[in-house]
N, C-alpha and C positions, 0 to 999 in steps of 0.2 A: 739419346739426346739429353734427357733430363740429368743424367749422371754427369755428362760433360759440362752442361750449364751450371750444375750445382758445384762442381769442382772449381770452375772459373770464378763463380760467385764467392766461394769460400776463400780462394786465393786473393781476390780483390778486397774482400772485407776484413782480411786478417789483421790489417793495421788500424782499423777503426776502434775507438775506445770501447764502445758498447759491445762489440763483438768479442773483444778480448775479455771484458768483464764477464760476459755470459759464459765464455769458454772456460775461464778460470773458475767461476762459480760451479760450473758443471764438473770440472776436474776435482775440485775440493769435495763436492757432494759424493761423487763416485769413489774417490779416494777414502773419504771418511767412512762411508757405508761398507766398503770392502774391508778396510782395516778393522772396524768395529765388529763386522760379521765374523771375520777370521778369529778375532780374539774371543768373542762371545761363544762361538762354536767350540773353540779349543778349551775355553774355561768351563763350559757346560760339560764337555766330555771328561775333563779332569775331575770336576766335582762329582759327576755321576760315577766315575771310576772309584773315587775315594769313598763315596757313599756305599757302593757295592762292596768295597773292602771292609767297611764297618759291618755290613750285613753278612759277608761271607759268600754272597751270591748276587746275581742281577735280579732275580725274582725268587720269592718264597711263597709257596702255597701252604696254608695252615688250615688245620681242621681239628676239632676235638675227637673225631673218629678217624679210623684208617682211611687214607685217601683212595679213591677208585683207581684201578689199574690203568684207566684210559690216559691219565696224565703221564704216567711213566712210559707207556707204549708210544705215545706221541713224541715224547722227548727222545726216545731211542730212534724212532723213525726219522727224526729231523737232525739227529746227531748233536743234540744239546747235552752238554755235560750236566750230570745230576747226582744228587746224593740224598738219601733219606735220613732224617734225624727225628728221633722220638724223645720228647722232653716230658719228664714226670718228676714228682716230688717223692722222696723216700727217705726214711731214716737210715743212716749208715753208722756202723758200729766199729770201733777199733779200741782195743785195750780198755774195755768197759766204759769208753766214752761214746756218747751218742750225739748225733747232730742231724738236723734236717738239711737236705741238700737238693738242689735242682740238678737232676741227672740227665745227661744227653747220651742217648744210644745212637751210634753212628755206624752206617753200613758200608761206606766206601770213602774214597779220598775226600778229606775235609780240611780246610774250607776250599770252596771253588774260586773264591776271590780273596786276595790277601794271604796272610800266613799265620799259623800258630807260632807260639814260642813256648816250647815245653822243655824245662830243665830236667835232666836226668842225673842219676847218681854219679856218673863219671864226667859231669859238666858238659856233656854233649847235648847240643840243642836240636830238638826235633821241630820241624816247621810244618808238618802235615800229620793229620790223624787218619784213622782212629787208633786207639791203643790196640795192642795185640790182645786176642781173646784171653781172658783171665787176668788182665791188668786193668788198673784204674789210674786216671790222672785227676789230681785235685788242685783247686785254687789254693794259693798260699795261706789265706786266712782260714780255710777249711782244714788244711793240714795242721796248722797251729792249734786249732781248737781240738782236733782229735789227738794231738800230741803223737803223731806218727813219724817214723823215720823211714828211710829207703827200705823197700822189700817187706815192710810190715804187712800183716794180713788185715784186710778190711772186709767186713760183712755187709752185703746188700741183699736183702731178702733171703733166699735160700742158697746164695752163692758167696764164695769167698774170693777176694781179689788181691793181687799183689800191687802195692803202691809203688809205681815205677816212674811217675812223672809229675812235675809241679807246673801248673798252668801259669805262665808269666804274662802272656799276651794272647788275645783271642779276638774273633769278630764280636765286638761288644753289642751290636744291634741285631744279631741273629735271633735273639729271643728277648721278650720283655719280662721274663722271669728273673732276670739278674738282680732285680731290686727286692726279690722275695726270699731268696736263699742263695748261698754260695754254690758255685758250679763244680760238677764232676763229670768227666767223660769216661764212657765205657764203649766196648765194641758191641754192635747190635747182635752179634752171634751169641752173646751171653744172656739175651733177654729171656729166652725160654727157661733156662736153668734158674734165673733169679726168681721167677714166679711172682713178681711184683705187679705185673699188668694182667688183670683179670677182666672178663666182660663187665663193663660198667665202670672200670677204673678211670680216674681223671688223668688224662694225658693230652699232650699237644703233638700232633703228627705234622711234621714239616717236610716239604719236598723242595730242596734247594736246586736252582737251575742257573747255569751260566752259559752265555752264548753271545752271538752278535746281536746288535740292536734289531736287525731284521728277524732273527730267529725268535727273540723274546716277543716282539710285536706280533709275529705270526702266531705264536702260541696263544696270546691273549685274544687275537681275532678268531682263531679256530674255535676256542671254547667260549668266546663272547663274555669273558670274565664271569663265568658261571658262578652262581651264588652258593653252590654246595661247599665251597672252600673260600677262605679269605686270600686275596691276592695282595701280597706285601711287596712293595717296591720302594726305592729310595724316596719317592715323593708321596708314598701312601703307606700307612700302617705303622710307622715309627715316628712318634710325635716330634722329638727334637731334631731328628734327621730330616724329616719332612719339612719342617718349618724353615730350616737353614736353606735347603735347596729351592723351595718355592719362593722365599724372599729374594734369593739371589737372582732367580729368573725374572722376578718382577722389577728389580732394580735395572737389570739389563734391558728389559722391555721399555722402561721409561726412557732410558738413554737413547734407544733406537727410535722411539716415537718422536722425541724432541729433535733428533738429528734429521729425520725425514721432513719434519715441518720446516726446519731452518733451510734445508736444501731446496725445498719447493719454493719458499719465499725468495731465496737468493736468485734462482733461475727465473722466476716470474718477473721480478723487478728488472733484471737485465734484458729479458726478452721483450718486455713492454717498451723499454727505451730503445732497444734495437729496432723494433718495428716502426717506431716513430722516425728514426733516422733513415729508414728504408723507403720512405714515401717518395722522395725525389727519384730514386733509382727505379722504383716500380712505375712511377709516372712515365719515365723515359721508356721502360719496357713496353708500356701500354701504347706509347706514341708510335713505336715501331711495329705495332700490331699484335703484341702478345696478349692473349686472353687472360682473364682472371684465373682460369683453371691452370694455365701454364705457370703463372706466377706462384700459385699456391703449391703446385706439384714440385716446382723447382726448389722452393723454400723447404718443403717437406723432405726432399732428398738431401738438401743441405744439412738439415737438422740431423738426419739419420747418419750422414757421413761424419758430422761433428761428433755424434755420440760414439761412432766407431773409433775415430782418431783419439778423442779424449779418453775413451774407455780403455784402449790398449795401454796408454801411458799411465792412467790413474790406477788401473787394476794392478799393473806391475809394481807401481810405487806403493800401493796398499799392501801387497804381499811382502814387499821388502820391509815396510814399516812394521807390519805385524810380526815378522820374524825377529826384527831388532827388539821389539817390546817383549816378545816371549823370552829372548835371550836375557834381557834385563830382568825379567820376572824370576828367572832361575836363581838370581842372587837372594831372593826372598823365599826360597824353598818351593817354588812352583815348578812343576814338571809337566809341561804341555806335551801332548801327544804328537803335535805337528799340524801343518796347514792342510786343509782339504779344499775341495772345489766349490764349496758353498759361497765363500767370500767373493770369488771371481764371478760366478753366475749372478748372484744377487747384486753385485756392483754394476754389472752390465745392464741388468734389468732396470736398475735404478736410473742409469743415464737415459735409457730409452723412455721409460715411463714418465720421468720428471720432464723431459723435453716435450713429450706428447701432451702431458697434462698441464704444464705450466708455461711452456714456451710457444707451443703451437697456437693456442687460442688468440693471443694478441697478433700473431702473424697472419691468422686467417682474416683478420680485419683489413688486411692490405688489399683484398679484392675490391674494397670500396673506393680505392684510389683510382681516379679517372685520368686520362691523358692531359686534360687541361690543367692539372695540378703542377705540370712542369713549368707553367708560367706564373704560378702563385709563389709568393715569398712566405706564406703562412703554412703551418702544418695543420693537417686535419686532426681534429680531436677525436682520437679513437677511444671508444668506450673501454675502460680498463676492466670493468666487471660486468660484461655482458652475461646473459643467462647461459649461453654456450660455454663461455670461458669458465664460469663458476661450476657448471655441471662437470665439464671435463677435468677440471682441477680436483674436484672432490672425488671423482671416480678414480683418478690417478693416485691420489693420496690413500684412498681406501684400498686400492690394489697393493700399494707399498706396505701398508700396515698389515694386510693379510699375509704378505710374503714374509715379513720380518718378525712379527710379534706373535709369540706362542701364547701369551696371556691376553686372550681376546677381550676379557672384561676390562683390563687396564686400557687397552687400545680404544675401546668404545667410550669409556668414561672420560679418559683424558682428552680425547678428540672432542667430545661434547663440551667439556669444560673450556677448552681453548676456543671453540666456536662461541660459547656463551660469553666468554671474556672479550672476544672480538666485538660482539654486538655491544657489550657494555662500554668498551673503549671507544667505539664509533659514536655512541651517545655522548660520552664525556667530551669528545672532540668538538661537537657542536657547542656545548656549554663553554669550553675553553676559548673557542674563536669569538664568541660573544664577549667574553672577558677581555680578549686581546684588543677588540675594537674600543672597548672602554678605556683600557690602559693606554692605548696609542694617543688618546686625546688628553691625558692627564700628566704625562711625563715629558722629558726633554726630547731634543731633536734626534739623538742617536737611537733612543728607544722607539720613537715614532717611526723612524725609517726601518728599524729592524723588524718591528711588528707589522709595518706597512707591507713589506714583501709577503709575509705570511697571509695577510688579509687579501691582498690583490691576487695571489696565487692560492686561493683558498683550498681548492680540491687537490692540487698537487701537494701542497704543504700538509694538508690533512692526511692524505694517503701516506706521505713520508712519516708523519707523526705516528700513524697506526702501525707502520712497519717497526719503528723504533720501540713502540710500546709492546708489541707482540714478541719481538726478539728479546727485549729487556725482560719481559715476564718469564720467557722460557729459560733465559740464562740465570736469573735470580732463583727460579724454581729449581734448576739443576744444582745451583750452589747450595740451596737449602737441603736438597737430597744428599749432596756430598758431605756437608758438615753436620747437619742436625739429625736427619733420618738415619744415616749410617752409624753415627755415634750413639743414637738411641738404641739401635739394633744391637750394637756391640755391648752396650751397657746392660742389656737384658741378660747377659751371661758374664757377669763380672768375675774377677779373680776369686772373690769370696763366695762364689756359688758352692753350695754343699757338695762335697765329693765323696762322702761316706754315708751309708744308711746303717742304722742299728735296729735290728728287729728281735722279736722274742724277749723283750724286756718285761719282766714280771712286775705287777703293781707294787710289791714290797720293795723292789729295787729302785724305783723311780727317785725317791728322795736321796738315797745314798749315792746313786749314780750322778745326780745333779751336783752334789757336794764334791764328788770325785772330779768331775769336769772343772768345777771352779778351782779346785786345788791345782789343776794342770794348766790354768790360764785360758780355758775354753769357756767362753761366756755365752749367755742367751741361748741355751739349748732348750728347745721346745719338745715336749713329749706328747704324743697323741695316742689315745686308746684305740684298740682295734678289736672288733667283734666280727667273726666270719659268719656270714649269713647268705641265704639263697632266696631270691625272689620266688614266691609261691602263688601269690594272688595279685590281681590288678582290679580295683573297684569290685571286689568280691568274687571275681571270676578267676578260676584256676589258670595257671600258665598255659596249659594245653589249650583251653578255650581262647585265651588271648592270642596265642600264636596263630590259631586258625582264623581269627578275625582280622589280624593285621600282619602283612608280610614285612613290615618295618622292623618288627621285634626280632632281634637276633641275640643269641647268647644269654637268654633269660635264665637258663638253668645253671649257669656258671656261678660259683660262689663269689661274692664281692666283699670288700672290707667296709664295715659299717663303723661309725664313730659317733661321738657326741662332744659338744663343746658349747661354751657360752658366748664366745667371740670368734667370728670367722677369721681365718688367716688373712694377712694384709694383701696377698696377691689373688684373693677371691673377689670377684666383682659381681654385685647383685644385679641381675637382669630384670627381674620382676618379683613382686611379692613384698612382704613386710620385712622390716629390719630385724635381723636375727637377734639383736640385743633386746628386742621387745618380747621375745618368746619366753614364756614362763616355764621354768623347770617342771617336769612332770606331765606337760601337755604332749600328746603323741603327734607332734609336728615334725616335718622333715624338710631339709633343703636338698635339692637335687641339681647336679651339674647339667647345664643346658644341652650339651651335645649328647650326653647319655639319655636325657629325656627325649630328645628328637629321634634318636635311634629306636627307642622303645615305644614311641608314639604317646609319651606321657605329657600331661599338661597340669596347669595349676588346679588344685582342688581334688586331683585324683588321690585315691587311697591305695597304698602298696602294702601287701602282706609279705613278711619275711619268715622263713623257717630258720631258726637258730637252734642247732642241735635237735632236741626233740620238742622244742617249744615254738610258739607262734606269736608274732608281734606285728602290729599294724602302725602305719604312719601316714599322715595326710600331707600332701605337698603344699606348702605355704610360701615357698621361695624357690626361684630358679637362679642359678649363679653361673658365672663363667670362671673357669679355672685355668691358670697359667701352668700347664703341665711341664713346660720347659724350665720352670724355676728350680726343678730338682729338689723340691721340698715335698714332704708328705701331703698329698691331696687325696680327696675322696669323692666318689660319685654321690654318696648319700650321707648326710649328717643329721643325727637325731638331736632333739633337745635333751638336756641333762635329765637324769633320774628316770630314764625309760629303758635303756638297754644295759646300764652299768651293772645290773645284777647278774648278767650273763658272764661266763668265763671270758676273760679278755687279757690281752697283752698290750704292750706299748711299742711304738715305733718313733724314731727321730732321725733327723739328718743333721750333719754338721760339716763345717769346713775345717780341714787340717792342712796347714802349710807344710811344705817339705820338711821343715825342722821339727814339726810336731808329730810326724807320722810314727815316730818311735814309740809314742804312747800306746799305739794299737796293741803291741805285744803285751804290755802290762795290763791293758784293758781285758784282753782275751784270757789272761791268766787269772785275774781277779774275778771276772764275771764269765765263767766258762759257758753258761747257758745262752749268752747273748751272741747273735750272729752279726758279723760285720760285713757289709756289702760295699765293695770298692768300685766306684764308677769314675774314678779320676782319669783313667785312660780314655774313656768315652768323652769326657768334658774337654780334655786336651785336644782330641781330634776335631771336635766341633769348633773349638776356638781357632784352631789352625785353619779350618775351612773358612770361617768368617773373616779372619785376617787376610787370607789370600784373595777373597772376594773383594774386600775393601780396597786393597792395593790395585787390583785390576780395574775396579770402578773408577778410581782416581785417574788412571791412565786414560780410560775411555772418555771421561768427562773433559779432560784437557782438549780432546779433539772437538768436542761440542762447543767449547768456548772459542776455539779458532774459527769454527764455522759461523758462530754468532757474530763475531767481530767482522768477519768478511761480509755478512749480510748488511750490517749497519754501514760499512764503508761503501758497498755497492749502492745502497740507497742514497747516500750523500752525493756520490759521483753522478748519479742519474739526473740530478737537477743542477749540477754545478755550473753548467754553461749559462743558464739563465741568470744565476747569481753573478757570474763574471761579467755578463753584459750590463747588468744594472750597476755593478760597481764601476765599470768603465764609464758609464753615463755620468755617474756622480763625479768622477775625476774630471771629465770634460767640463762639468758645471762648476769646477773649482774646489771640490771637496778634497781634503787632505787624506793621506793614507791612514793616519791615525784615526780619523773619523770613520773611514770605511771599516777598519778593524773593529771599532766599537760597535758599528752596525751589525757586522757579522757575529760578534760576540753575543749581542743581544738575541739575535735570531737563533743561532745554534744553542746558546745557553738556555733560552726559553723552551726550545724543542727538547733538549736533553733533560732539563729539570722536570718538566711536566710529564714527559713520557716515562722517565725513571720513577717518579713518584707513583703514578698510576700503575706502572708495571710491577713495582715492588708490592703494592697492596694486593694486586690480583694474584701474584705469585704466592703470597702468604695464604690467601684463600684456597687456592688450588692445592698447595702443599698440605695444609691442614686436613682437607677432605681426603686426599690420597693416603696420607699417613693413617688416618682413622679407618678408612674403608678397606685398604689392602695390606696394611702392615700392623694393624691393631695397636697403634701407638698414638698417644695424645701429644700433638705438637702445639706448644703454646705460642701465642702471638708475640713476636719480638720486634720492637721498634728498631733494633739494630739493623735488620735486613732492609727496612724502609730507608734508613739513613744511607747504608752502604749502596743499595741499588740506585738511589737518587744521585748520590755523589758520583759514582762510577759512570752512570749514564750521562750525566752532565759533562764530565771530563772527556769521555770518549767522543761524544758528538762534537764538542767544541774542538778537540784535538784534530779529529779527522776532517771536520769541516774547514778548519783553517789550513790544514795540509792540502786539501783539494783546491782551495781558493788562493793558494800562495802564488800561482802563476799570474794573477791579476796585477801583482806588483812588479813583475819582471818584463812585461811588454807594454807597448804604448797603447793608450785607449783607442787610437785610430785603428790599430791592427785588430783589436778585439771587436770593434764595430763592424769591420769588414767580414768577420766570421758569420755574421747574421745575414749577409747578402746572399 
């Protein structure tokens, strides 16, 4: 029975304005969420795939010791592709030339994701490794330094190898050693004969895996991310790659959160007005004996049927739209893997949850309508924000955020900020309406009538103003994200980012090398001294004792690069402690990178002892600082004051940017300074920039959908009260007012609503944007009056434009006809 009644009810109500608005709002909400979910899922899949390509695998297990066999046995049992890679440093010799290299010994097909590009003597390209036993592949810079040609003999340890391949392209994020020495590949079968790895030798053992998402997640779950190895994924363990992926996910999370808020607001507005218009119909039902339970159940089924009908159409349209956008994105080098089921399922759930959370509460109030209301010409004032309505709406919104947002912190913080801004806006509304009462007594007739409507209908106008303010805040916030935050993100990796590292520079070469760079037009090259040391004591206790006392301390026995300087690099930010410029040379004080300190359980005032060769040196932590590792400039965990460690043997390191036209100088640099090693990270930077550019384009497409939804909400809010405005305008015409006067009255009313809501919304958007930028993107967003002006002007224009569009019918029909509508 309920289904039949609900179908008849839907068919009868399909022509009413409120029902159409609610149906359209729901359609747009489901369409937008479906489209955005399809695009974000495809984009995340593509970014993860590209990140895996840079790593050469979906997951890497790392350890300074040989990995337990349990990992390999599990991978085999689950049919996960895998390969072992052992990385170590060794001197290689060719034609009396010696060079330190980072050697990778590979035991099977490599890489698992992406491809190598190995150039051979006959110009045949090899796309997978490893080399044949007895052969070695070298990076181009390493081959130049060794001055080798094809088939030359190269000595590594006790073995000789044939140089048979030049590494032109490789997975640049498989190892973090690429900035320490040039790369060489050998076959793992040659390890024994080389004799370079002995018990206690320093090496990194890597187990690379590639499989489906379920297989990789299953392996993590099975071993519970055990701490005997490091688990490296695209979002963990590779700083530049990790930051790019995490930031992209956070941008997408923000867009989804804003979209969900706008969808909820739109449906809530329409459902509230729809419930008001249903009072007469419900009163008639009650007259014929229908109980309040029947009324509620019928409307509940109607909402469910509406969700089904809207959902089928909107989900289909969302998939079509996502497919078109993906096709368009291919013009910018984006290769989406295709559509999956996530968008359709989440779109359907969106329709149901939004209706239940935002449309059902006002309809539940219809049970208060009694049969006697059929004789009344007045509507019952249904409470718009009852406790039940508020609780259900919050629960529904929480459910949507849980479904859509992978970044739980952003969902929580942004939701709390929007709630706080709503309370602030509600407080501002009371102050504004007091001001409106004062202004209505001080100015002319048109202003008095325009403000008079807002004063007489205080709660309705105030609710509408709050809607404009919240929607305006969200739209200005999204616009700030689109223009300022994304541009700031992209500017963190400018074209001039250093793309080459130079290491093993001897102290006697620094001045001459500086002049050499000047002569080539390469300016402002900064040289940093390096002393290799190993932490041996913390607060007088040996490393072994410290490790037993704290499970936070990992990798304490690994050597690190120490340095000294009088002025910190520009991209180092002091977190706590004294200014480094105040440190006196000769004082055993050190500055420590904050994340390194947290991992090792270090704090201000701790004393760290270092073993440098056969000598011992101590330093007291007087400063903690934050380092931008993604700047691709030399950075250090520990910095000493001058005149403390400079007596130890040391070399220098620098980074520089070379444009494509300047890269020819590398050959002459290697020839003149054969001891210096050149590390090329240009390919990695190009990949990261390409990923950032693709994300930026995708975000702009998604943000366009958010703007459409925002405009829809504002238009729905204006239409929700347009009938009252039409009736008052008709009354003014009956009393002799001219149409020009009515237009002025409407301009005052809509203009004041738009101006004040836009001003407050823009200010709140700047506050929210600044906090989000600092908290989640590590960016400082400056306050800009530009957004205040733009937000205020656009809000004023939009409200006036849509308000006049909705009220235009008052000038097309007679006042008598309009008055009859209230009967």
